[in-house]
N, C-alpha and C positions, 0 to 999 in steps of 0.2 A: 892201595889194588882197590879197596872198597871207595873211596873219594872218584876214583876214576870211573867205576860203575855208575856210580851216582851224577855224574859229570855228564856221562854218554849219551843219555837219553836228552837230556836238555840241549846238549849241543844240535841233535837230530831234529827235535822239535821245533827247532828257530826256523829255519829255512822254511820248513811248512807253513808255519803260523804266515811269516812273510808272503809266501805265494797264494797264501788263500787269501789275505787281504788284498795281496795285488789285483789275483781274480774279483774279487767282492767289489774294490774301486772302478775295476773296467768296466764290470757289470752296470754301475750305479751311472758312470758317464756314460756308457751306451742308452740306459735308459733317460739320463737326461738329453741327451742329444734329440731322442727317438720324440721326447715330449716338446723340445723346442720346436723339431720339424712340424709337429702336428698340431702345436699351439698357432704356429705362423701360418699353415694352410689354412686352420680354420679361422683366423682373422682374417684373410688374404680375401676369402669367400663370404666373408660377414656372417659366419655362422654363431661365431661368439664375438666377444669386445674384451680386447685387453689394453691395457694403460702403453704400451710400447706398441711400436709399428711394426706391422707383421714383418717386413722385408728385414728389420733388425731380429726378430725370432729365428727367420728363416738362416739368416745369415751365420746367425750364434749356433745355430745347430750343425749346418753345413761344417763350419770351422771344425767344432768339435768332432763330428764323425770322421773329419779327414783324420786331425790330429790321433785319433784314435786309430785310424787304419795305419797311419807311418809306426805308431808305437810297435803294431802287430809284425812289420816286416823285421828281416833278420837284420843284424847290425852293419855287416859290408853293404846292404842296401840301404838301409836307414839313413847311413852319414851324407851319402850324397843327394839322397831327396831332402832332407833336412837343410843341406847347402842351397839346394835350387829352391826351395819353397822360401828359405831367409832371404835369398837374393829375389827372390820375385815378389816377398812381402816390401823389402825396402825400395824395389823400385815402384812399386803401388803406392807406398807412402809418397814418396818423392812426387811420384806423379798426379796425386789427388793433392799435396799441398800446392804444387802449381798451379793445378787446374782453379783451387782455391783462391790463390792469391791473384790469378790472372783474369778469370773467368767469373767467380760466385762474388770475390768481393767488391770488386766495381759494379755489379749488379746492385750487391746489397748497399754499397752506399748511395748511390743513384736513388736506389727505392728509400733509402733513409731521409736523402736530401728532398726527393719530392715530396713525403710527407710531410717533412718539416716546413716547407713554403708552399705544400697546395692550400689552395685558397678554399675559404670555410663554404660552406653551403649557403646559399643566397635565401634569403626570409621571403616568402612570398604569401599574396593571401589567394586562395583559391574560391570557385563556384561552381556546383555542377550545371552541367546543360542540361535542361528540362523543356518538356512539352509544355505548349500554352495554346487555347483557342483564341485565334486572333480572325476577326473578319476582316477578309480582303478591303483595303482602302488605298484611295489617291490623296497622295498628299501634296500639296502647293502652296505658292505664296500670289495671292492679290493684293488689291487695292481697291478701298471703300469707294463707291461713287454714290451720288445722292440721288433719290428717285426722280425728283425732277429739282434742276438749279441752273439757273440762268443769270447773266450780270445785266442790271438794271442800266440801261442807258436811254438818253432822251433821244424823240424822233425828229425834236424842234429844236434850233440852237437859242441861246438866251441866257437870260441872267438870273439864277437863282435866287428867289425872294424870300423862298419859307422852305422848313423841311419838320416833318412830323414824326422823326422816330428818333432812335439812338442805337448806337451800333451793337449787335446780339440781340434788338428784340425779335420776340415772335409775332407775326403776325397774320392777319386773315387775309382772304383773297377780297381783292378791293381797297384795300387799306391805304392811303394816301401816303408818300411818302413825300414828294418835293413839289413846289411850286416855280416853276419858271414864268418869270414877266411877261404878262400879254396884253398889257395895257394897249399895245398897238393895235392887236387883234379884237381886243374888247372896243375899241373904237370903229375900225373895222366891220364889225359885226353891229354896230348899232347905225354907221351908215347902210350897209347892208339891209337892217331891217326897215330904213326909211325907204330906199328902193323899192323895195320889195311891197312895201304899203301904197307907195304912189303908181306902181304897176297893176297891182291890184284894183285901184281906184280906176286907173284907166281901162285894164278889162272889162272891168263893169258899164263905164259908160259907152264903151264899142258896141257891148253886146246889146245895150238899150237902143244905142241907133242904128244898130243892124234890123232889130225887132219893128223900129219906127220906118224902115225903109230909107233913113238919111244918109247910110254908109254903106260901102262895099263889104263883104266878108272880109277881105284881105286886110282889112284895117284889123277886124277881130283876132284874127290869125297873128298879125304883127304884136297886138297887145298883150295875147297869151304867150306868145316867145320870151318879151319881156318881161312878163311875171314870173315866167320858169326861169329864166337866167336869173334875176333879182334873187330868187329861192335859194338857187344853187349856189349863188355866191354868200348867202347865210349859212347855208350848212358847211360850206368849207371851212368858214371863218371859225364856226362853234368846232369845225372837227379840230382846227388848228389850236382852240384854246384846249381841248380836250388833252390832247397831245402833250400839252403844258403843264398839266396838273398828272405827275406821273403816280401810278399807283399801282400795288403788287399783283401780279397776273394769279398767282394762287398762295394758298396759304404754307409759311414756313419758316425759316429764322434766317434774319438778315446780320451780314458779313459788318465788317469795316467799312465806314464811310467814306469815300475817297472824294469829296466835293463840299463847300462850305456854302453859308449864306454870302452873297455879292459875287460869287465865282461866276466869270462866263463861261458856257459849256458847249461845246460845239456838238454836230448829231454822231452820235455813238459815242460818246465819251463814259468811262464806265463810272459809274456811282457809286453803286455798293451791290454785291451779291446775293442772292436769294435761293437758299437751300431747302428742298423738301426732305427731312431726314427720317420721317418714320411713315412707309417701312426705309430700308435702303438697300442698297445694291452693293455685291462683291464680286469685283472682274477676276478672273484667274485665268491664264493660260494650263492646257494640258495637252500632251502630246498626243500625235495623232494615233498611236496605238490605242489610246485610251477611249477613243468613240466608240469601241466594241463594248463597253462595260458602263458608259456612262449615259443618262438618260434623264430628260426633264422630271422633276417630282422626286428624286433621290435624296436622302437625307444628307444636311453637311454641317458638320460642325465647325467653330470658327474662334481662335483665340486674338485678342488684339494686346500688344506692348503696354500699351494705354492703361490698361483695365487688366492687370495681372490677376490671375487665380479665378478666373473668370469666362464661361465657356457658352457662345451665343449658338443656338441650334434654328437653322432654318432649311430649304431645298432648293436644288437647283431649277431656275424659272425659265433659261432659256441656254440652248446653245447656238454658238454662231453658224452661219450657213457657209462659212469656208475655211479653208486652213492657211495659216500665212506660208506664202512658197519660202519668206526668209529664213522662218525659225522652224517650219513644220510644226507649229503649234496650233491648236483651235481655243478660240478665246468662250468661256463658260462664263452663264452670270446666275449668281445664287442671290435671293433674297431673304433680308433675316428683319423680323420686328425690330425696333426701336423704340420703344414707349417713352422709355424716360430720356432719351437723344443725347445719350453718352458715345455713343458711334459720329464720327464725323467723316466729310469726305476725304480721301487721300490720307487715310489711314493705313498703315501696312496690317496685312491680315494673314494669320497662319490658317491654312483651310484643311480639313480631311471630309475627304468624300467615302461614305461607306457603299461600296457596290458589289456585295454580297453577301452569303451566308457565314458564319466563323468556320474557324478550320483550325486542325492541330499542327502547329510549327513548331519546330527545335530551334530554341532561342538560347543567346548568352548574354552576359553583359557587354555592353558598347567596347568598356573600358579593356575587354580581353583583345580585341582584335589590335593584331601589328599590321598596319597597312607599309607596304614596299614596293618597289619598282619590279620585286618577281613574282608578286602575288599576296594577296591578304592571308594571314597565316595567324593561327594561335599557338600558344603552347600548353600542353596536356600534362598532367603531373600520373607519374607512371612508377611502378616498383623497379629498382635499380635489377638489372639482371644479375646472378650470383657469380661468383669469379670464376667457377670452372666454366662458364661458358666462354669467358673471354678470349681472345687470340694471345697465344703466345707472345707477342710484342707488349700486350698491356701487362701480361704476367711480370715480363722481365721489367717494366718500369716500375713496379712496385701497387701499381693502379688496380687492385686487387678488389676495390670496390668504390663503384664510382657515386655510389648515394650517399657516401660518408653515413655519420652515424643514425642519420634519418632512415637510410636505405632507399629515397627518392629521389628520381632523376626528370627531366623535361622532355618531353618530345616536340618537336615542331610538326605542326601538321598544317597543312594548306588547306584551305576553306574556299567555299563558294557564297558569298553574301546575299541576303533578301531584303526585305524592307525591316524599317527601326521604328522603336514605339515606346515612349517612356523608358528612356536610358536601356531597352534591350535590342539584340538584332536578331533576325530569323537567319540562321545556317541550312542552307540547303544542302549542303554537300560536304564532306570531310569529318564528321562528327558525329557520334551517336549517342543518347542520352543516356547520364549517369556520368560521360567523362567530366574529370576536376579540369577545370581550364583555369590558366593564370589571369587575375584580374588587375593584381598589383604586381610592379616588380620587374616586368620584364626588359626593361633596359637594360639590365646585368648577365640575361641569360642569352645561351648558346644553346643549341641540340646535346643534349646527354649532359646538361650542367647539373650537379647535386643542389636539391633545395629541402628545404624545410617550410614547414606550413605554419603561416604566422597571421591570424587572420585582422590582428591591430596593425598589418602593414600597412591594409586599403586607405584608401584616402577616403574621407566622408564626402558625401554626395553633395554637392552644392545646394544652397536652397532656392536657386534657380537655375535651371540649364542654359547657359549663355547661347544667343543665336550666332551663328556664323556670318 
C-alpha cells in the first residue's frame, strides 16, 4: 500500500513533464521559424549580411512553420495532410532532379567547356589620346630645279680642237669651255681684212678726186658701199670665230662632258650641262583648294632623302598663274639657299608649308588606326560591364565576365582622320581626350574582345620612317 502510494505521484508527474517538454520544444521551433523568416527578410532587403542566401533562410523558416502547423492538426486530419505533403515533396524532388538533369546540367557543362576553351585575353599596347598644338600645314612632294640651268651646245658646226674644263667643275661667267676648229674662218677673216683695207684706200682716193673735181660723187658712194660691205664681212667672220669659242653664259657647276677632242659636232649637239645651284628652286603641286591659304613669302620647310636628318628653310617665291585642267593642281615654286651646293636639280623633296597659327588638335599614334573598306576605326580599351548587366543568353553560356581576369575589353570606334605629323595623326571626330587606344596587337581584336595591357607588346619605332 505504501509502495503504491509512493509510485502514484511519479506516474502522474511523467505525462506532465512530457507535455511541458513538448510545449517548450514547440515554442523553440516557433521562435526558430520566426528567426529564420526575419533573417531571410532582412538579408533580402540588404539590411544585414548573412553567409547563406536569403531565399534559403526564407524557405527553411517557411518549411519549419508549415511542419509546426501540421503538428497542431488533429490526428485524423494530420495523416492525409502528411500523405499529400509527402507526395508533393516526392513530385517536387522528381521534377527538380529532372530539371537539373535536362536544363541546369547541360548549361553547366556548356559553361565549363566554354570556360575551358575560351581564348585568353589578348596582350595589347595602349596610349592615351591627347591634345597637341599643331600649326596648320600643307605637305607636298616636289622636285628641285636649278635657279638657272642650260645645256651647252654649239651654234656652229665643226671639230673640237680643245677643252678647258673637267666634268663637275665650278666655273665663272665667261669661262672658256671648248674651242672648235676655226682655221677656215681665220683665213676668211684675213681675206676680209685685206678687202676692207683696199676698200678704205679706194674710198679715200675717190674722196680726194671728188674734192679736186676729177670724179663724180657717184664714185664716192660706190666706194663707200664697198668699204661697208667689206667691214660687215669681217664682223660676220669674227662672230663665227667667237661662236666656235664656247663659253659659260653664267657662273655655275658643269655636268658630265659629252664630247671629246677631235669629235665633229653639229649645231645643237649637247656638249655639257651648266647649273646654277645657289639658290635653288623647289617646284611642287598643290590642290586648287589650297590657293585660299597659300601666298608668296610663306615659310617652307624641306627635307630630302639624300641628306637625312637635315631640314632646309625657304619661302614661296611664286605661284603659277593657272591651274592644271588635268590634275586640278597649281604649281608652287619655293626658293632655298644652297651655299654648300649639296642640293642638286632633280632631287625628290618633301615640303611643308606653314599656312597659319598653331591650333589645338586631338592626336593618336598612326599605328592605332585600322584602315578598312567600311571606314577608318580604332580600338578603345574600356572596363568590361558587370555580369548582372549582360543578357540571359550570355549568362546561360557561362560568359559572365568578358573582360576575364583583367576586367578590360575593347570597343571599336569609327573616326574621321585629319592631317598626320611625326608619327601621329589628328582625329577630327570619334574620340575624346583621355581615351586609351590600342597601338599594337589590333590584328587579333574584335569588338568586346578581352584584353590585357602590356606595353612591351608595342613594336619599337624605326630609326627612319619609310616613305610609301
